KELUM-904745 format. One line per field, with one value per residue (C-alpha): y, x, z. Coordinates in Angstrom, 2 decimals. Example, Ala and Ser with C-alpha at 12.3 -4.5 7.8 and 13.67 -1.06 7.14 Angstrom:
<nodes>
yy <- -4.50  -1.06;
xx <- 12.30  13.67;
zz <- 7.80  7.14;
</nodes>
This chain:
<nodes>
yy <- 0.09  3.07  5.94  8.81  10.94  14.77  16.62  18.18  14.87  14.41  17.39  17.61  13.90  14.88  17.68  15.69  13.13  16.00  17.94  14.53  13.68  17.78  17.36  14.86  16.29  19.77  17.45  15.88  19.25  21.45  20.81  18.60  17.19  13.46  13.01  11.96  8.96  11.24  13.28  10.85  7.79  10.65  13.81  15.35  14.44  18.43  18.45  19.72  17.96  18.67  16.69  14.21  13.73  13.68  11.24  8.39  8.48  8.16  5.84  3.27  4.89  4.09  3.30  0.40  2.14  4.70  1.77  -1.01  0.78  2.50  -0.70  -2.26  0.05  -0.44  -4.23  -5.40  -2.14  0.12  -2.07  -1.10  2.68  1.34  0.53  4.54  3.67  0.89  4.00  5.92  3.37  2.41  6.08  6.19  2.87  3.81  7.37  6.28  3.05  2.14  5.20  6.74  3.62  4.12  7.67  7.43  4.94  7.43  4.18  4.50  0.67  -0.34  -3.29  -2.39  -2.39  -6.02  -6.49  -4.73  -6.60  -10.32  -10.13  -9.84  -12.81  -11.73  -8.47  -10.52  -12.33  -9.31  -7.70  -10.18  -10.15  -6.76  -6.79  -10.05  -7.97  -4.64  -6.42  -7.87  -4.66  -2.74  -5.09  -4.76  -1.62  -0.52  -3.03  -1.18  1.98  0.20  -0.94  2.42  3.98  1.01  1.88  4.87  5.65  2.11  1.86  -1.65  -2.25  -3.21  -0.05  1.13  -0.76  0.52  3.97  4.37  2.26  3.87  7.57  6.37  5.02  7.84  10.80  7.82  7.53  10.07  13.23  10.87  10.91  14.81  13.70  11.40  13.36  16.49  15.12  12.55  15.68  17.23  13.91  13.67  16.61  14.75  11.92  13.95  16.10  12.15  11.04  14.69  14.77  11.49  12.50  16.25  14.99  11.84  14.79  16.63  14.26  12.89  16.21  15.99  13.83  12.55  10.62  8.90  7.93  6.43  4.66  3.06  2.53  0.77  -1.46  -2.60  -1.29  1.05  -1.51  -0.40  -2.08  -5.87  -6.87  -10.51  -12.44  -15.08  -14.76  -16.41  -12.85  -10.74  -7.71  -6.90  -4.56  -6.75  -7.62  -4.12  -2.80  -5.42  -6.26  -3.42  -1.84  -5.04  -4.12  0.00  -0.90  -3.76  -0.70  2.80  1.40  -1.00  -0.33  0.25  2.69  5.17  5.04  5.84  9.16  9.87  9.68  12.51  15.19  17.23  15.38  12.68  15.23  16.14  12.61  12.43  15.45  13.47  10.61  12.43  14.34  11.98  10.06  12.61  13.15  9.37  8.51  11.32  10.32  6.68  8.17  10.17  7.26  5.20  7.69  8.03  3.87  4.63  7.57  4.91  2.45  5.45  5.56  1.76  0.97  -0.28  -2.42  -3.62  -3.51  -6.02  -8.47  -6.11  -7.02  -3.82  -4.31  -7.42  -6.78  -5.24  -2.64  -1.38  -0.04  3.97  3.75  2.84  5.65  7.96  7.30  7.38  10.35  12.41  11.48  14.71  17.00  17.92  17.36  15.32  12.13  13.25  14.55  10.90  8.96  11.52  10.97  7.14  7.31  9.72  7.23  4.52  6.85  8.05  4.19  2.74  6.08  5.37  1.47  1.85  4.11  2.42  -0.59  1.25  2.07  -1.32  -2.74  -0.65  -0.53  -4.47  -6.20  -4.15  -2.30  -5.93  -7.38  -4.41  -5.01  -7.91  -7.65  -4.60  -5.17  -1.57  0.88  1.52  6.06  7.74  9.31  6.44  4.84  7.12  5.69  1.47  3.19  4.57  1.83  -0.37  1.56  0.99  -2.20  -2.58  -0.48  -3.32  -6.14  -3.61  -3.64  -7.53  -8.24  -5.73  -8.05  -10.93  -9.36  -9.40  -13.14  -11.44  -10.74  -7.96  -5.26  -4.23  -7.75  -9.16  -5.64  -5.91  -10.14  -8.97  -6.46  -8.93  -12.48  -10.58  -7.34  -9.60  -11.27  -8.79  -6.60  -9.37  -9.74  -5.96  -6.16  -9.45  -6.74  -4.22  -5.45  -8.56  -9.40  -13.17  -13.24  -14.59  -14.73  -18.31  -18.33  -15.32  -16.20  -19.71  -17.38  -15.60  -18.37  -21.02  -17.41  -16.62  -19.93  -20.31  -16.49  -17.39  -20.61  -18.86  -15.91  -17.99  -21.76  -22.93  -23.61  -20.65  -20.16  -17.45  -13.67  -13.90  -10.15  -7.97  -8.35  -6.26  -5.78  -5.17  -4.00  -1.37  -0.47  2.23  4.89  2.78  1.95  -1.34  -4.80  -3.55  -7.22  -7.78  -7.95  -9.62  -12.25  -12.12  -11.98  -15.61  -16.54  -15.29  -15.72  -19.49  -19.67  -18.26  -20.74  -23.69  -22.69  -22.61  -26.29  -26.92  -25.10  -26.61  -24.97  -23.08  -22.63  -25.99  -27.76  -25.84  -26.03  -23.54  -21.24  -21.04  -19.32  -16.79  -13.41  -11.86  -8.66  -11.67  -13.03  -9.90  -10.44  -14.27  -13.67  -11.82  -13.69  -17.54  -15.61  -14.17  -17.35  -19.74  -16.99  -16.07  -19.61  -20.92  -18.60  -19.75  -23.20  -22.18  -20.09  -23.02  -25.24  -22.92  -22.93  -18.63  -17.85  -14.24  -11.90  -8.60  -6.63  -6.31  -3.35  -5.37  -8.54  -9.99  -8.99  -6.68  -3.80  -3.55  -0.92  0.70  2.08  -1.11  -0.89  1.06  3.94  2.49  -1.22  1.42  3.25  0.42  -1.28  2.28  2.59  -1.09  0.05  3.17  0.56  -1.23  1.01  2.78  -1.25  -0.97  -1.47  -0.43  1.17  2.98  4.11  5.50  7.44  6.06  6.44  7.13  4.22  3.75  1.41  -0.03  -1.96  -3.56  -4.79  -8.60  -7.82  -6.22  -8.28  -11.78  -9.81  -7.12  -9.46  -9.68  -5.94  -6.56;
xx <- -0.24  1.71  2.17  0.36  2.68  4.04  5.71  3.35  1.48  5.03  4.79  1.78  2.55  5.80  4.84  1.82  4.77  6.58  3.56  2.69  6.33  6.60  4.01  5.40  8.48  7.10  5.19  8.60  10.42  7.44  5.58  6.79  8.50  6.69  8.97  5.60  3.31  0.05  1.92  3.22  -0.11  -3.11  -1.86  -2.29  -5.48  -5.96  -6.93  -10.03  -13.11  -12.73  -9.24  -10.47  -13.31  -11.65  -9.28  -12.31  -12.96  -9.16  -8.64  -10.69  -11.46  -8.85  -7.75  -9.51  -12.28  -11.84  -10.69  -12.98  -15.91  -16.51  -15.48  -17.87  -20.83  -19.26  -19.16  -22.17  -24.63  -25.65  -26.43  -23.82  -24.69  -27.45  -24.49  -24.45  -27.85  -25.70  -23.46  -26.36  -27.71  -24.38  -23.13  -25.56  -24.68  -20.84  -21.12  -23.44  -23.08  -19.61  -17.42  -18.30  -16.59  -13.72  -13.18  -14.34  -11.00  -9.03  -7.41  -4.39  -4.78  -8.71  -7.92  -6.71  -10.70  -10.50  -8.46  -10.34  -13.33  -12.19  -7.99  -4.63  -5.31  -8.67  -7.04  -3.60  -6.09  -8.03  -4.70  -3.34  -6.04  -6.67  -2.75  -3.59  -6.57  -4.36  -1.53  -3.65  -5.64  -2.43  -0.94  -4.25  -4.09  -0.71  -1.15  -4.35  -2.26  -0.14  -2.55  -3.24  0.19  1.34  -1.83  -0.88  2.37  3.71  5.79  6.34  3.97  7.14  8.38  4.87  4.56  8.38  7.25  3.41  5.10  8.70  6.83  4.45  6.05  8.76  6.29  4.48  6.78  9.12  5.38  3.36  0.03  -1.12  1.47  -1.49  -4.36  -3.39  -2.23  -5.09  -6.83  -4.62  -5.25  -8.87  -8.99  -7.15  -9.22  -12.37  -10.16  -9.40  -12.98  -14.88  -11.90  -12.83  -16.67  -16.47  -14.32  -16.67  -19.38  -17.66  -16.99  -20.58  -22.35  -23.84  -24.69  -28.13  -26.46  -24.18  -27.23  -29.38  -26.50  -26.25  -29.74  -29.52  -26.53  -28.71  -26.37  -29.04  -30.24  -30.88  -34.11  -32.98  -34.79  -34.25  -33.86  -31.75  -28.05  -26.25  -27.15  -23.73  -25.60  -28.83  -30.70  -30.57  -27.39  -25.98  -27.44  -27.68  -23.95  -23.07  -23.84  -22.00  -18.77  -19.18  -19.53  -16.26  -14.44  -16.21  -17.33  -14.66  -11.30  -7.69  -7.67  -10.70  -10.82  -7.33  -7.84  -11.40  -9.80  -7.57  -10.44  -10.90  -13.74  -16.87  -19.08  -16.08  -15.09  -19.24  -19.27  -16.72  -18.18  -21.27  -19.74  -17.89  -20.81  -21.80  -17.92  -18.09  -21.08  -20.80  -17.03  -18.60  -21.77  -19.57  -17.05  -20.26  -21.02  -17.90  -17.94  -21.03  -19.23  -16.19  -19.05  -20.96  -17.12  -16.60  -20.03  -19.54  -15.39  -14.80  -11.28  -10.90  -12.60  -10.39  -7.05  -5.95  -5.60  -5.79  -7.98  -11.22  -9.36  -7.27  -10.78  -10.13  -6.66  -7.07  -10.02  -7.82  -5.03  -7.70  -9.72  -7.27  -3.95  -4.57  -4.73  -1.66  -1.69  -4.78  -3.36  -0.99  -3.60  -5.96  -2.40  -1.92  -5.69  -4.97  -2.02  -3.65  -5.83  -3.61  -1.11  -3.67  -4.98  -1.22  -0.46  -3.72  -3.06  0.86  0.25  -2.52  -0.06  2.58  0.18  -0.94  2.18  3.89  -0.17  0.26  2.86  6.00  4.59  3.45  6.50  8.95  6.59  7.35  10.82  11.87  9.08  7.89  6.48  7.80  8.52  6.82  9.50  10.83  8.38  7.87  11.39  9.95  6.84  8.94  10.52  7.43  5.74  8.83  8.65  5.10  5.80  8.25  5.85  3.26  5.45  5.70  2.31  1.92  4.04  1.45  -1.98  -2.48  -3.28  -6.64  -8.70  -10.77  -9.54  -12.55  -14.34  -11.14  -10.59  -14.12  -14.00  -10.67  -12.28  -15.77  -14.38  -11.89  -14.05  -17.21  -15.56  -14.09  -17.24  -19.02  -16.29  -16.58  -20.14  -19.76  -17.67  -20.17  -23.40  -23.65  -23.08  -22.13  -19.41  -15.99  -12.20  -13.01  -15.90  -15.41  -11.57  -13.52  -15.88  -13.50  -11.61  -14.70  -15.77  -12.35  -11.73  -15.47  -15.20  -11.90  -13.16  -16.08  -14.27  -11.43  -12.44  -12.16  -13.80  -16.52  -18.61  -17.76  -18.84  -22.02  -21.43  -23.11  -23.18  -20.03  -19.69  -16.82  -19.35  -17.86  -13.60  -13.29  -12.40  -9.77  -7.78  -10.36  -9.18  -5.58  -3.41  -3.24  -6.80  -7.62  -5.70  -6.19  -10.14  -10.70  -8.36  -10.27  -13.44  -12.20  -10.98  -14.22  -16.37  -13.60  -14.42  -17.86  -17.89  -15.99  -18.03  -21.77  -24.25  -25.42  -24.44  -26.15  -23.17  -20.65  -20.86  -23.20  -21.25  -19.03  -22.19  -22.85  -22.22  -19.12  -21.29  -23.13  -19.54  -19.24  -22.90  -22.08  -18.67  -20.75  -23.26  -21.20  -18.86  -21.37  -23.55  -20.16  -18.55  -21.77  -23.19  -19.49  -19.79  -22.73  -21.94  -18.45  -20.95  -23.07  -20.18  -18.34  -15.72  -15.65  -12.22  -11.65  -14.67  -13.24  -16.78  -17.83  -16.66  -16.88  -15.99  -19.54  -20.03  -23.26  -22.40  -20.56  -17.90  -20.49  -17.31  -17.05  -20.59  -22.62  -24.54  -28.31  -26.22  -24.30  -27.85  -29.48  -27.06  -26.58  -30.83  -30.72  -27.87  -29.63  -32.96  -30.62  -29.59  -33.25  -34.62  -31.59  -28.16  -24.93  -22.74  -19.43  -17.82  -14.62  -12.72  -9.02  -7.04  -10.49  -12.18  -15.17  -15.08  -17.45  -17.97  -21.34  -22.11  -22.88  -25.78  -27.99  -26.65  -28.27  -31.45  -31.26  -29.42  -32.44  -32.84  -29.58;
zz <- -0.23  -1.22  1.41  1.66  3.94  3.10  5.20  6.73  7.81  8.72  10.86  12.48  13.77  15.34  17.12  18.56  20.36  21.31  22.88  24.43  25.65  26.65  29.38  31.19  31.35  32.57  35.63  36.20  37.16  38.21  41.86  44.10  41.15  41.82  44.24  46.82  46.00  46.68  43.53  41.33  41.73  42.52  42.01  44.98  45.41  43.80  40.42  38.33  37.05  33.39  32.94  34.65  33.01  29.43  31.54  32.35  28.32  26.80  29.35  27.39  24.38  22.39  18.97  20.18  19.65  16.34  14.23  15.71  16.02  12.96  11.47  13.68  11.38  8.44  8.70  10.51  10.46  13.09  16.38  17.81  19.10  21.55  23.73  24.69  26.94  29.16  29.73  30.71  33.39  34.57  35.43  38.56  40.32  39.81  41.27  44.31  45.48  44.83  44.82  48.01  49.48  48.23  48.59  52.67  52.50  50.38  49.99  46.77  45.22  44.64  45.83  49.31  50.41  49.68  52.20  54.34  53.86  53.59  54.02  51.88  49.84  48.31  47.85  45.66  43.95  42.83  41.81  39.74  37.89  37.10  36.44  33.91  32.02  31.56  30.19  27.86  26.92  27.22  23.70  21.76  22.25  20.77  17.82  17.34  15.36  14.13  11.94  10.68  10.39  8.33  6.21  6.17  6.19  4.82  8.12  10.02  12.29  14.80  14.16  15.23  18.15  19.39  18.65  20.50  23.71  24.08  23.68  26.40  28.73  28.88  29.49  31.77  33.93  34.18  34.42  36.90  37.15  36.16  33.26  32.24  33.02  31.01  28.59  27.89  27.43  24.58  23.24  23.35  21.32  18.62  18.33  17.83  15.41  13.44  13.75  12.53  9.56  7.89  8.15  6.64  4.49  3.15  3.60  1.09  -1.62  -0.52  -1.65  2.30  5.01  3.30  0.99  3.86  5.79  2.01  0.80  4.56  4.61  0.94  2.14  5.01  8.01  9.87  12.20  16.13  17.21  17.19  20.37  19.77  23.00  21.82  23.87  20.38  18.13  18.73  19.16  20.56  22.60  25.58  25.26  24.38  26.80  29.70  28.85  28.12  31.65  33.34  31.13  32.11  35.11  35.26  34.01  35.54  39.47  40.71  38.35  39.27  36.25  36.46  40.51  40.68  38.21  39.94  42.97  42.11  43.07  46.16  47.24  46.59  44.93  42.76  41.64  41.17  38.60  36.56  36.26  35.26  32.34  30.86  30.38  27.39  26.04  25.87  23.91  21.46  20.79  19.76  18.36  16.02  15.17  15.03  12.44  10.56  9.76  7.99  5.74  5.20  4.01  1.43  0.43  -0.52  -0.53  -3.84  -3.63  -0.91  0.19  1.75  -0.73  -3.33  -1.75  -0.70  3.60  5.27  7.90  8.24  11.24  8.02  6.24  8.29  7.66  4.14  3.97  4.98  1.76  -0.65  0.64  2.14  0.46  -1.74  1.60  3.57  6.97  7.51  7.21  9.36  11.92  11.52  12.60  15.49  16.27  16.24  18.59  20.78  21.72  22.42  24.21  26.18  27.69  27.54  29.34  31.94  32.19  33.44  36.01  37.86  36.75  39.28  41.34  41.80  42.00  44.77  46.84  46.82  46.37  47.54  50.26  51.99  50.65  52.01  55.41  56.05  55.29  57.19  59.85  59.26  56.81  53.45  53.73  51.16  49.93  48.58  47.19  44.34  42.42  42.32  41.21  38.15  38.07  37.51  35.15  32.88  33.43  32.41  29.63  27.81  28.88  26.95  23.89  24.02  24.05  21.29  18.92  20.19  20.23  15.87  16.64  18.98  15.82  16.26  17.75  19.12  20.36  21.46  23.49  25.03  25.57  27.40  29.82  30.16  30.82  33.77  34.95  35.73  38.09  39.79  40.00  41.59  43.98  44.66  44.60  47.18  49.33  49.47  49.67  51.52  55.29  54.74  51.85  53.16  52.60  51.34  50.01  48.05  46.39  45.39  43.50  42.03  41.13  39.21  37.60  35.89  35.09  33.60  32.16  29.93  29.14  27.56  25.93  24.78  23.69  20.55  17.67  17.55  14.45  11.88  12.35  10.08  7.97  6.06  2.67  0.32  -3.21  -5.78  -8.59  -9.50  -8.01  -10.92  -8.77  -7.31  -10.24  -11.28  -10.55  -11.38  -11.95  -8.26  -7.58  -10.46  -8.98  -5.28  -5.62  -7.27  -4.62  -1.82  -2.82  -3.39  0.17  1.63  -0.60  0.41  4.27  3.71  2.81  6.04  8.23  9.12  7.14  10.29  13.95  15.82  15.43  17.42  21.43  22.72  25.24  21.87  20.22  22.94  22.23  23.70  25.76  27.86  29.03  31.79  32.96  33.53  34.68  37.41  38.17  38.32  40.28  42.86  42.97  44.25  46.34  48.09  47.83  48.74  52.02  53.57  53.33  55.07  57.50  58.23  58.74  61.04  58.61  57.72  59.21  60.33  60.20  59.21  59.43  62.80  65.38  68.21  69.72  70.42  66.41  66.36  65.67  61.99  60.33  57.85  56.00  54.46  52.71  49.87  50.85  51.44  52.95  55.59  56.27  57.04  59.29  61.65  61.79  63.07  65.90  66.52  66.97  69.11  71.55  72.29  72.87  75.76  73.83  75.83  73.08  73.65  70.63  70.63  67.74  66.96  63.56  61.91  62.85  64.92  68.04  70.01  73.17  73.72  76.94  77.92  80.06  77.35  74.80  74.12  74.97  72.15  69.33  67.50  67.12  64.96;
</nodes>
C-alpha cells in the first residue's frame, strides 16, 4: 500500500509526539517533582473535574474504539450504538453505590478495600487478575494504531509498536498522574479531530450527510431495534444494554484505572460530577465514530477493499479511507494518525500508571513490611513506582507483538474486559452489598468465575462471524481491478467457498457456550462468581469454617463497620444499630485513627441481638 504521508503530515505527527512527551517533562520538573506517591499516583488530589472527565473517557476509548467501532458499523451495521444507553444506566450506579466506599477509605489501590473487607489473600488474587487484564488490553491498544500507521504510511508494524510504547512509557514514567491527565485532554481533542476529519471529508465527497445515510440504508447497515432474546445473536438491544452496563461498571465502578483517576479530585461530589460529565463525552465520541463507519461505507459501497485485496484485515478500513480520500490534502493524514496514536497513548499511559500503583500498594509495600517490619516511607515510594511503570511499558510492547493473533480489535478488547471484569465486579459487589460473604468463599467464587469466563471467552472452535454483504461491482474509482486485485479476489473467494463447505450450514454444530455473544461474557462471569462465592460463603458459615470476620467493630459481632458497605446498606445498618440502642443496648463508641470502636455490654447483648 503506497504511503500518503507528506512533509506536513510528518510535521503534525511529530508535533503531537513532542507535545505529549513535553507534558511529561514539564510535570517531572514542576510542583513537587513527583517525589511522593500522592503526587505521582494521585496528582496531589487537587485536580479539577474537566481534565479528569476527559481522562476517564480517554482511558478506555483508545484506538480500539476509533478503528473498531467504525469498522463495526461498516461491517455489521449500527446496532452497536445502543450500547450508549448502558452508559447512562450504569453511571448513577457507579457514582452513588460504589464510588463513595472508595472515597471513604482514601486508599490508593482499589484492592486495598478487599483486604479490609476480606483479607490479604483476596486483595492479592484480585490485583493479580487486574494486572493480567490490563497487560492484555495494553497489547491490543498498542497494536491497533500500528495497523493504522502501516496502512497510511507504509511503516512496518514493529516500528509503530516500538514508537507508541516508547513515547508513552517515557512520559508516563517521569511525569506521573498529572502528566497522564493533561496529556489525555490534549489527546482527546486529537481523537475527536481525527474522527470529524473523516466525517467531514466523506460528507464533502458525498455532497452532504444525506447520501451517506441513504447508502447505509440501502446497504442494510441501519439497525438498532433488534430485540431478539437469543443470547447467541452477536448484538441485540438486550446484549448491548445489559452486557454493556456490566462491562461499564466493571471499568468505571471498581477498576483501579478509573477509581484512581476519580480520587485525583478534592472530594466525593467532584468525583461524581466528573463521572457524570464523562458520559456525554464518551457517548459523543462513540456516536461520532459509529457514523464515521457509515461514511466510510458510502465511500466503499461498490468496492469493498478487503474483497479487492487492498487490505489484510478489516480494522485497516478507516486508515485506507484516509489514504484514498485525504491523501492529497496536506496535513490531514498526519492529523488522523496523530488522533489514532493519541487514543492509544492515553489508554496505555493510564494503564501504566494504575499498574504501577497496584504493584506498589499491593505487592511492594506488603513485601517491604514483611521484610523490614516497618512501612515503606512515602518519599522512597515514588522511585519504585517509576521503575514499575517503565517495566510495564516494556511488557506492553512485548504483548503488542502477540496481539495480531487475537482477531478484531474491538471484540478482542471487550472480550478481555468481560472475562476478567465481570468476576472482579462480582467480588466487590459481594463485599459492599452482603454481610455473609467471607474470604474463603469469595476467593473460590473468583477462581471459578475467572475459569468459566476464560473458557467461554477464548474456547475454540467458534462459529465464523456473519457479516453484512459487500460489493466489488464497481472499482473504477480505485484504479479498477488492477492485476493484483484480479489475482487476489478469485483466490479470496475460493478460500471463502472452501471454508464455507467445511463449516456446518448453521451454528448448531458448535458448542452452545462458544456461540454466545461476547457481550454476555461479563454478565455470566459476574453471575457465576457471585453465586459460587456467596453460596460457598454460606456453606462455610453453616459449617463454622468461615474464618476471620472483618466486618464487625466489636468482639460480640453486633455492630458493623459501615465504612465497608455501599451507602444504602450502610444506612440500613446504622438504623438497626440505632434501634438496638433504643431497645436497651449499651454501645460505647470511640474514634481512633479514623476508625470507630464499639463496645456492647454483655448484660444487654442477648436480649437485643434480634434488633440487628
